[in-house]
C-alpha positions in Angstrom: -2.8 60.8 18.5 -1.4 60.5 15.0 -2.4 58.4 12.4 -1.3 57.2 8.7 -3.3 55.5 6.3 -1.4 54.2 3.3 -3.1 52.6 0.1 -2.4 49.1 -0.9 0.7 48.4 -2.8 0.2 48.4 -6.5 2.5 45.1 -6.7 0.1 42.2 -6.3 -2.5 43.5 -8.8 0.4 45.0 -11.7 0.0 41.3 -13.4 -3.3 42.3 -14.0 -3.1 45.7 -15.6 -3.7 45.5 -19.1 -4.9 42.0 -19.5 -7.6 41.3 -21.8 -11.1 40.5 -20.3 -10.9 37.0 -21.3 -8.1 36.4 -19.0 -9.7 38.5 -16.1 -13.0 36.7 -16.3 -11.8 33.5 -15.3 -10.4 35.0 -12.3 -13.7 36.9 -11.3 -12.1 40.0 -12.1 -14.2 42.7 -14.0 -13.0 45.8 -15.8 -15.2 48.8 -15.5 -14.6 52.2 -17.2 -15.8 55.0 -14.4 -18.5 56.9 -15.5 -18.9 59.0 -12.5 -17.2 60.8 -9.7 -17.3 59.8 -6.8 -18.2 56.1 -7.4 -14.9 54.2 -7.9 -12.9 54.7 -5.0 -9.2 53.2 -5.7 -7.4 51.1 -2.8 -4.0 52.0 -4.1 -4.1 55.9 -4.5 -7.2 56.6 -1.8 -8.6 58.7 -4.6 -12.0 58.1 -6.7 -10.9 57.4 -10.2 -11.9 59.8 -12.9 -14.4 59.2 -15.5 -13.1 57.6 -18.8 -10.3 55.5 -16.6 -10.3 52.0 -16.3 -10.7 50.4 -13.0 -10.3 46.6 -12.0 -13.3 45.1 -9.7 -11.9 42.1 -7.9 -12.2 40.1 -4.4 -9.6 41.0 -1.8 -8.4 39.9 1.4 -8.4 42.8 3.5 -7.7 40.9 7.0 -6.0 38.3 6.7 -5.7 37.1 10.5 -6.2 33.7 12.2 -9.7 34.7 13.8 -13.4 34.8 13.0 -12.8 38.4 11.8 -10.9 37.8 8.6 -12.2 39.4 5.8 -12.4 39.3 2.1 -14.8 41.5 -0.1 -14.8 43.6 -3.6 -12.4 46.6 -4.1 -11.5 48.7 -7.0 -8.0 49.5 -8.1 -7.0 52.1 -10.9 -5.2 50.3 -13.8 -3.0 53.4 -13.9 -2.0 53.4 -9.9 1.9 52.9 -10.0 2.4 53.7 -6.4 0.1 53.6 -2.9 -0.6 57.0 -1.4 0.3 57.6 1.9 -1.7 60.1 4.4 -0.3 61.4 7.7 -2.7 62.9 10.2 -5.2 63.5 7.4 -8.1 61.7 5.7 -7.6 60.7 2.1 -10.2 61.6 -0.6 -11.8 58.1 -0.5 -12.8 58.7 3.0 -14.0 62.0 3.0 -18.0 62.8 1.8 -19.1 59.1 2.5 -20.0 57.4 5.6 -17.5 55.4 6.7 -17.3 52.5 9.3 -14.7 52.2 11.5 -13.5 48.5 13.1 -11.3 48.6 15.7 -8.8 46.0 16.1 -6.1 44.6 18.9 -3.0 43.2 17.9 -4.4 39.6 17.6 -6.8 40.8 15.1 -10.1 40.4 17.5 -12.6 43.1 17.1 -12.5 45.5 20.3 -14.7 48.4 19.1 -16.5 49.6 16.1 -18.0 53.5 15.0 -19.3 55.5 12.2 -18.1 58.6 11.0 -18.2 61.5 8.3 -15.6 63.8 7.4 -14.1 65.8 10.5 -16.3 63.5 12.5 -14.2 60.9 11.2 -10.8 61.9 12.2 -11.8 62.9 15.7 -13.0 59.4 15.9 -10.1 57.7 14.9 -8.0 60.0 17.1 -10.2 58.9 20.3 -9.7 55.0 19.1 -6.1 55.4 19.0 -6.4 56.9 22.6 -7.2 53.5 23.6 -4.4 51.3 24.7 -6.0 48.0 23.3 -6.7 49.5 19.7 -3.7 48.2 17.6 -5.2 49.4 14.0 -8.3 50.4 12.3 -10.2 49.3 9.1 -12.2 51.6 7.4 -15.2 50.4 5.4 -17.7 52.3 3.5 -20.8 52.0 5.5 -23.3 51.9 2.5 -21.4 49.0 0.4 -19.8 47.2 3.3 -15.9 47.3 1.5 -12.9 47.9 3.1 -11.6 51.2 2.1 -8.4 51.5 3.9 -6.2 50.6 6.8 -5.5 52.9 9.7 -2.7 52.6 11.9 -0.7 55.0 14.5 2.0 57.0 13.2 5.1 56.3 15.3 
């Protein structure tokens, strides 16, 4: 089963890019200068930001559904991000070389399964999940920190 992984649209974040810290602070947004790679995974480009770049650390609602599984948590976005990256049938860089938790959801936003994977194993687990008729979409989370990494959909 083929799948597609698309980064978040930069549009909801663009008004924050370049704002001075004193305007970010009241919104609970923190600007960080990247000092290591990997370590600062951008949810727009689906790549780890490069050392020297700036990213914004902010709270993001990744699963806006009227169920107990609604979710929000901290994510990084690159201030230089201009468009979302798309990966068809392959894993984006932010999903490789780190353990990833997969949360499988049905069409109503209810959790119907979960799994853990790493690299090629992760790709196989995504394909296996979409072989199930009750799985509508998947949320990938960084297993260690628990933060949302990307949404995975069937590639129709």
